[in-house]
Residue, then its C-alpha position, 0 to 999 in steps of 0.5 A: m440482522n439475525k444471527q445467521s446473516f451476521s455470521s455470514r457477513s462476518l465470515l465474508l468480511l473475513g474473506l475479503s480481509l484476507g485478500y488484502f492481508m495477502v497483499l500487504l503481507d507480500m510487501t513486508v515479508v520479502s524484505v527481510a528475506l533478501p539476503a537469503i534470496h541473494a545467497d541462494l539465487g545470486g544477482g546483484i543489489s539492483d536485482l534485489q531492488w527489483v525483487v521488491n519493486a516489480y511487485t509494487i510498480v505493477f500493483a500501483g500502475l494497474l489499480l486504476s484499471m482494476g477498479v474499472f474492471a471491478d465496475k464493468l465485470g463484477a467485483k466478485r468475478l475480479y476478486i476471485w480471478g485475483l485470488v487464483l492468480f495470486l495463489i499460482a504465482s505465490a506457489a511458483s515463486a517458491v520453486v523458481s531457480s533464477i532471480s530473473l524469473l522471481i522478478v517476473l513472478r513478483a510482477v505477476l503478483g502485482i497483477g493479482g494484488a492490483a485485482l484484489l484491492p479495488a474489488s474487495l473495497t467495492l464489495m464492501v461498499h455494496m455489503y455495507p450501504e450505511p456510512a456508519e456501518r461501513a466505517k466500522a467494517l473498513g476499521i475491522w478490514t484495515a485491522i485484519t490487514g494491519v496484522a499482516m504489516a505487523a507480522g510480515p517483518v517478523i514472520g519473514g525473518v523467522l521463516a528465512d532463518s528456519t526453513g528458508w526463504r521459499s517458505i514465505f511464498l508457500l505461506q500465502v497458499p493456504v490464506a488464498v485458499l481460505s479466502l477463495l472458499l469464503t467469498g466464493l460461497l458467500v459473496r453476491e456478485t455486484p451489478r455491472s456497469q455495461q457502459k464502461s469500456f477499457d481505456i487502454g490509452g489511459q492505462v498505458t500512459a498511467i503504468g508508463a508514468i509510474a515505471a518511468l518515474s520509479f526507474s528515474l529515482m531508483e537508479g539515479q545514483r547508479y547511472g548518474w542524475q545527468s546521464f541520458q537514462i535518468v533524464g530520458s526516464f524523467v522526460l518520459a514520465l512527464l510525457c506520460i503524465f501529460l498524455f494521461v491527463y489529455i486522454e482522460a479529459k478527452g476520452k468517452a470512457p476515462l480510466f479516472p473521470l477528472q471531474l471527480f477532482r472537483n470533489r474536494t473530499v476525493s482530491a484531498g483523500l488521493l493526496g492524503g493517501l500518497s502522503i501517508n504511504l510515502g511517509l510510512s514506506g520511507i520509515l519502513f525502508v530507513f529503520p531496518l537499515f538503521f537497526q541492522q547496519v548501525q545498531g548491529l541487530s539481526a534481521h529477526s531482531a530488527g523485525l521485532s524492533l519495529l512492532p511499536l510501529m506495526l502493532p497499532l496497525a492491527f488493533n487501532p483501526i477498529l477504534t478509528g472506524r467507530l470513531v469516523g462513524r461518530v464524529g466524521a473523518r476530519i478529526p481523526m485524520t488530522a490527529g493521525f497526521c499530527l502523531g505521525a509528524a511528531g513521531s517522525l520529528l523525534q527521530v531527527w535526533t536519533n543516532e547510534n547511541t540513542s536509547y531504544v526507548w526514544t525510538f519506541i516512543g517515535l515508532l509508537l506515535i507514528g503507528f497510531g498516526v497511520s492507524l488513525t489516518i488511513p481508515s479515516l480517509m478511506s471511509a471519507v473518500m468512499s462515502s463521498v461518491l456514488k456507488e457506480q463510481s466506487g470501483a474507479v475511486s477505490g482504484a484511484l485511491n489505492s493507486s495513489r497510496q501505492l504510488g506513495s510507497v514507491l516514491g517513499v522508498a525511492l526518495i529516501g533511498s536517494i537521500l541515503s545514498g547521496s549523503q556523506s554518512f548513513m546518519t546524515g542521510m537518515h536525519a535528512a530523510f526524517i525531516l523530509i517525511t515530517i514535512i509531508l506529513f505536516i502537509g497531510i494536516f492541512l489536507s484533512s481540512s477537506m474531510p467531512g466533519r460530524k454530521n448534524 
C-alpha cells in the first residue's frame, strides 16, 4: 500500500469511526444533563427515563433492518443518510421547547444511529478483507469510539454547567459534518444484494418485543408487577418473540436468517455481546447514582470518577485488535470477561465509607475487561460469515448488544427500586452483573483461537 492510499484509508477509517463516536457519545453525554433538562423543560422522572430510553429502544429495534438495508441499498448510501438524519435531529434537539418533542427527537436520533452502525461495519469489512488487518482496524475504530464513552459523562457535566444542556446536542453537528465530508469524498459504495427484500413482519415483531420488554422492566415498579399493564406487556413481548422466530423461519427473505445460529461463533458472539453490554450499562447506571446520592459528589465530579472505567475503552482496543490478529479471539475475550467479573465482584463489598482506591481498582479492571471483550467478539463474528452476510450479522450483533444495554438499565434499576436501601440494591446488582460476566467466560470457548 503506498503512502497516498494509506492516508486515504486512514481518513476514511476516521470518518467511519466518527459516526459511531456520535452514536456512543449521544448515549453517555445525555445522562448527566438530565437535571438541567428537567429544570428547563419540566416533566417527571418517567419523562426523563424516556429521554434516555427512546433513543436506545429505537436504536436496538432497527439495527437488524438497517443491516439488511446496508446489504440491499449499499452501505455508503445508508451511512450518508444516517449521518444527515443524525445531524438534523441533533440540531433540532437543541432548540426544542417541550420534553415531549425532545423524546420524539431522541427516537429519531435512534433511527440515524441504527443506520450508522451496521453500515460502518459493512464498509469496514469491504475496506479490510484480510482478517488480521481487519482486526487492527476494528481495534482503532473501537478505540476512537471508546473516547466517546470516556468523554461523554465529563463533557456532558461541563457543558450542562457552563453553557446549558442544549449545547450537548449542538456538539454533534460539527462531528457529523466532518464524518459526512470524509466518507462522502473517500468511500466506495459496496455491492448491493438485489435478492434481499424488506422483512416488514420481522421488523415489526422485533421492535415490538424490545419495546414491550423494555416497558415491562422499566415501568414495573411504577404500575406494579402484577398490574394489567405490566403483565400484558410481558405477554406481548413473548408473543412478538414467538412470531419473530416463526416469521424468520418461514420467510423467503428473513431479517436474520436463523440458520446463522448454527454457526457457533455467531451464536456465542450474540450472547456475549448482550452479556458484556448488560454488565457495562448496569455499571454505568449504578455508579453515577452511588457517587452523587451516596457520596455527595457533583455531576462533573461523578463523571471524572468514572474515568478509570472509561479510559481503557479509548486506548486498549488498539492493542486488543493486534492481539486478536495474532492469537485469535478466544484468549483476549476470555481474559476480558474474567477481568470484568473480578472488577464487578470487588464492588459487592463497597459502601459509603469505602476508599476510592478500592473503587478505582474495580473500575479499572472492568474497563480493561470490556476493552478486551468487545473488539474480540466483533472481529470473530464478522470474520466467521460471508461478505454478503456481513450487514445482517453486524446488525444482529449490535442489536443484541443494545438489547443488553436496555436490559442492563432496566434490571439494575428494578433491583435498586425494589431494595430496602440503595446500598443493598447496589450489592445485589453487582452480584447479578458478576454472574452474567462469568457466563461470558464460557461463551468465549466458542471463539476461534490461534490459526495454524
